[in-house]
Structure formats: C-alpha cells, structure tokens
N, C-alpha and C positions, 0 to 999 in steps of 0.2 A: 527278893521280898515276896511275901505271900499276901494275896488280896482275896477278899470275899466279894463275889459277883452275884448279882441277882438279875435274872432275865425273866421277862414276861412274854409269853407266846399266847396269842388269842386269835380267834377267827376274824377274818375281814368282815366289814359291814356288808350286809346282804347275804351272807352265808348262813344257812339254817343252823341253829344251835339247839338241838333237842334237849341237851342237858340243861342249858340255860332256861328253856321253857319249863322243864320239869321243876327246877328250883324255884322259878317264878310262881308256878302253880302252888307249890308247898308254902311259900311265903305268903301268898294271898289267902290260903286256907288258914294260916296263923294270924290273919288280920293285918299283915304288913302291906303297905302300899308301895310295893316294889314293881318297877316296870323295866322292860328291855334288859333283863338279866342275861349276862353272858358268862360262860364258864371258860376259863383258860388254864394254862399251865404256868407254874412258877418254878424256875430252876435256880437253885442256889448251889454255888460251888466255890472251891478254893483254887486260885490260880497262882502259879509262880510267874513273876514278871519283874523286869528291871524297875518299872515305875508305874504309876496309875494309868498313864496314857496307853502304855503297852498292854496293861491288863484289860483296859476298855476295848482295845482293838481285838484282843484275843477273845473276849466275851462276845463281841460283835460277830466274829467269824464262827463261833460256836452257835450263836443264834441263827445265822444264815444256814448252817449245816443241819440244824434240827427243825427249823420251821419249814412247812410246806409253802412255797411262795405263791402257789395257786390259790390257797385257801386261808393262809395265816399271815399275820404280821407279828413282829417281835420288837421289843425295846430292851435295851440294857437299863434296868431300873436304878441300879446302884453299884458302885465299886468303892470298897473301903479297905484300907490297909489293916492287916492283922498284926497284932503286937507280937 
C-alpha cells in the first residue's frame, strides 16, 4: 500500500533562528503581534509499506536520517493511506 507521510523538522529550543527572527520582524512591520517565530522544514512524501504502522516507522527513520540531532528535532506529523 502507499501512504502519504508528513514530517516536521525544526530547530531545538535555544538554537538561534535567524530566519524566524526575520519573519517575526516582517510580521511586526505589518502590525501582526507575532512572537517567537520559528522557521522549520516540512517534508511530504509517498511511502510504500505493508500497513500504517510500518509507514510510520519508515517515516521516523527518514526523519532521523535528515534531522541534525545536535540542532534539530523532528516529528512525524501525519500518515494517511492513499487510495
């Protein structure tokens, strides 16, 4: 079966996020009251797996391979079966 997986990779708390600060500055200049803006990466992919659990495990392994464990954390946001 095919599954659609969504992973979110973002910087750990305490790691300087210059992109987030730049976005926050722009939002404030547009009169939005946004604070502590963080910029991360969203990865969406299609996986071949026997079941949802296997697809989640594969997505987790991909997240571990792509995230820098010193600076980043990741989460498997969603797994859904494709028709």
